[in-house]
C-alpha positions in Angstrom: -0.2 0.1 0.3 1.7 3.2 -1.0 1.3 6.5 1.3 -0.6 9.3 -0.7 1.5 12.1 0.9 -1.3 14.6 -0.5 -4.1 12.9 2.0 -1.8 12.8 4.8 -0.7 16.6 4.3 -4.5 17.1 4.0 -5.2 15.1 7.0 -2.6 16.9 8.5 -3.9 20.7 7.8 -7.4 19.4 8.7 -6.2 18.3 11.9 -4.0 21.5 12.6 -7.3 23.5 11.6 -8.9 21.7 14.1 -6.9 22.1 16.5 -6.9 25.9 16.4 -10.4 25.9 16.1 -10.9 23.4 19.0 -8.0 26.1 20.9 -9.8 29.0 19.3 -13.6 28.5 20.4 -13.8 25.7 23.0 -10.3 25.2 24.6 -10.1 29.1 25.7 -13.3 29.4 26.8 -13.2 26.5 29.0 -10.2 27.7 30.3 -11.2 30.9 31.3 -14.5 29.3 32.4 -11.7 27.3 34.6 -9.8 30.4 35.8 -12.9 32.4 36.4 -14.3 29.6 38.5 -10.8 28.8 40.1 -10.9 32.5 41.4 -14.0 32.3 42.1 -13.8 29.5 44.3 -10.0 31.0 45.9 -12.0 34.0 46.4 -14.9 31.9 48.7 -11.9 30.1 50.2 -10.3 33.2 51.2 -13.5 35.1 52.1 -14.1 31.6 54.3 -10.7 31.7 56.0 -10.9 35.5 56.6 -14.7 34.5 58.1 -13.6 31.6 59.7 -10.4 34.6 61.2 -13.2 36.6 62.3 -15.2 33.7 63.8 -12.2 32.5 65.9 -11.3 36.3 66.8 -15.3 36.4 67.7 -14.9 33.4 69.6 -11.7 34.2 71.7 -13.5 37.5 72.2 -16.6 35.9 73.4 -14.8 33.4 75.4 -12.2 36.1 77.3 -15.8 38.3 77.8 -17.1 35.6 79.2 -14.6 35.0 81.5 -14.6 38.6 82.0 -18.1 38.3 82.8 -17.6 35.5 85.1 -15.0 37.3 86.6 -17.5 40.5 87.1 -20.3 38.0 88.3 -18.3 36.4 91.4 -16.9 39.5 92.2 -20.4 41.5 92.3 -21.4 38.5 93.9 -18.5 39.1 96.7 -19.2 42.7 96.9 -23.2 41.7 97.0 -22.2 39.7 99.9 -20.3 41.3 101.6 -22.6 44.3 101.5 -25.3 42.0 102.9 -23.1 41.0 105.7 -22.4 44.5 106.7 -25.8 45.2 106.7 -26.7 42.0 108.6 -23.8 43.3 111.0 -25.2 46.7 111.0 -28.6 45.7 111.7 -27.5 42.9 114.5 -25.9 45.8 116.1 -28.8 48.2 116.1 -30.7 45.2 117.2 -28.6 44.3 120.4 -28.6 48.2 121.2 -32.2 48.2 121.4 -32.3 44.9 122.9 -30.0 46.4 125.7 -31.9 49.9 125.6 -35.0 48.0 126.2 -33.4 45.6 128.8 -32.1 48.7 130.8 -35.3 50.2 130.6 -37.3 47.0 132.1 -34.8 47.0 134.9 -35.0 50.9 135.5 -38.7 49.9 135.6 -38.7 46.9 137.5 -36.2 49.2 139.8 -39.0 51.8 140.1 -41.4 49.0 140.7 -39.0 47.9 143.7 -38.7 51.1 145.0 -42.4 51.7 144.9 -43.6 48.5 146.5 -40.7 48.9 148.7 -41.6 52.9 149.9 -45.4 51.3 150.0 -44.3 48.5 152.0 -42.4 51.3 154.5 -45.4 53.5 154.1 -48.0 50.9 155.2 -44.9 49.8 158.0 -45.0 53.3 159.3 -49.3 53.7 159.4 -48.8 50.3 161.5 -46.2 51.7 163.5 -48.1 54.8 164.0 -51.5 52.9 164.5 -49.4 50.4 167.0 -48.1 53.4 168.9 -51.1 55.0 169.5 -52.8 52.0 170.4 -50.1 51.6 173.1 -49.8 55.2 174.1 -53.6 55.1 174.4 -53.8 52.4 176.5 -50.8 53.2 179.1 -52.0 56.6 179.1 -53.7 57.8 182.2 -53.3 60.7 185.0 -50.5 59.1 186.6 -48.1 59.3 182.9 -49.9 62.7 182.5 -48.3 63.9 185.9 -44.5 61.9 185.1 -45.0 64.5 182.1 -45.9 67.5 183.7 -42.8 66.9 186.1 -40.4 66.5 182.9 -42.2 69.9 181.4 -41.6 71.7 184.8 -37.7 70.3 184.8 -37.2 71.6 181.3 -39.1 74.8 182.2 -36.6 75.7 184.5 -33.5 75.1 182.0 -34.7 77.0 178.8 -32.0 78.7 177.4 -32.1 83.1 178.3 -32.7 83.2 174.5 -36.1 81.2 174.7 -37.1 83.1 177.6 -37.0 86.1 176.1 -38.8 85.1 173.0 -41.4 83.7 175.0 -41.7 86.9 177.2 -41.8 89.0 174.1 -44.6 86.9 173.0 -46.9 87.0 175.8 -46.6 91.0 175.5 -47.3 91.1 172.2 -50.2 88.6 172.5 -52.0 90.2 175.8 -53.9 86.9 176.4 -54.0 84.2 178.7 -51.5 81.5 178.8 -53.4 78.4 176.9 -52.6 75.0 178.8 -54.3 71.8 177.5 -54.1 68.6 179.0 -55.6 65.5 178.5 -56.6 64.8 181.9 -58.1 67.5 184.4 -55.2 68.8 186.2 -55.6 69.0 189.9 -55.3 72.2 191.8 -51.1 71.4 192.7 -50.3 71.0 189.1 -51.8 74.1 188.3 -50.1 76.1 190.6 -46.7 74.3 189.8 -47.7 75.5 186.3 -48.5 78.9 186.9 -45.7 79.5 189.1 -42.8 77.6 186.3 -44.8 80.0 183.3 -44.1 83.0 185.5 -40.4 82.3 186.4 -40.0 81.3 182.9 -41.5 84.8 182.0 -40.6 87.0 184.2 -44.0 88.6 185.2 -47.3 88.1 186.6 -49.2 85.8 184.4 -52.8 84.4 183.9 -53.3 80.8 182.8 -56.3 79.1 181.2 -56.7 75.4 181.6 -58.9 72.8 179.3 -58.7 69.5 178.3 -58.6 67.9 175.1 -58.1 64.0 175.0 -56.4 64.3 171.8 -53.4 65.3 174.1 -53.3 61.2 174.6 -51.1 62.5 178.2 -49.3 65.0 179.0 -49.4 68.9 178.4 -49.4 71.5 175.6 -49.2 74.9 176.2 -49.9 77.6 173.6 -48.2 81.2 174.1 -49.2 83.5 171.3 -47.6 82.0 168.3 -45.5 79.5 170.3 -45.7 76.0 171.9 -44.5 74.1 174.9 -45.4 70.3 174.7 -44.8 67.6 176.9 -47.6 64.9 175.6 -47.9 61.8 173.6 -49.8 63.0 171.0 -46.5 65.3 170.2 -44.6 62.0 171.1 -46.1 60.0 168.6 -46.3 63.0 165.7 -42.3 63.0 166.2 -42.2 59.2 166.1 -43.8 59.3 162.5 -41.8 62.1 161.5 -38.5 60.1 162.5 -39.9 57.1 160.2 -40.7 59.2 157.8 -37.1 60.9 157.6 -35.5 57.4 157.9 -37.4 56.6 154.6 
């Protein structure tokens, strides 16, 4: 079989034309499309990497912020706990102060109640003592006891200080009324004369006396010279006894 060069050359020319056509109208557009696809894919990959990097950074920021939030939360919780504890301590201290004040007031009230009860007991005891003394003295009061009290008064009159004598004498002169002599029982003539003489010696002048009885005196004598009093009787002794008890209270 002989080779037909003409045909062979034509085939080569056809092949070359086909290659050029393919390259011109198919290969280049395909390559351009591929290049565009590659560029798009590369850009997408870069965007994806950038997005991933941003996501990683955001994740790191979020994690850091989360740690900060937890720290801030713990700090806020601790601060709140400290404030609550401080307020609790303050309230407890205030409550303790109020309790102490209330306890002190109750102690003061209790002390006052005790003082009032003690005062009432003393007053009751004083009243009972006065009643007992009055009852006892009223039972022993008689003319004989009155006579002894009169003797005591006569002794006291004889030993009065000079200054007191002058005051009594001036009161008698200014009053110009009889000396009032009050006794629980009727005085006999001798007792009246003794009193009249003792009063004249005390006042240094002649006097007139007016005698009368008053059972309230119980026993003894009560002498009125104007606004002045000379007393030696159970009634005044009983009153003095009550005053002593009241003063001791």
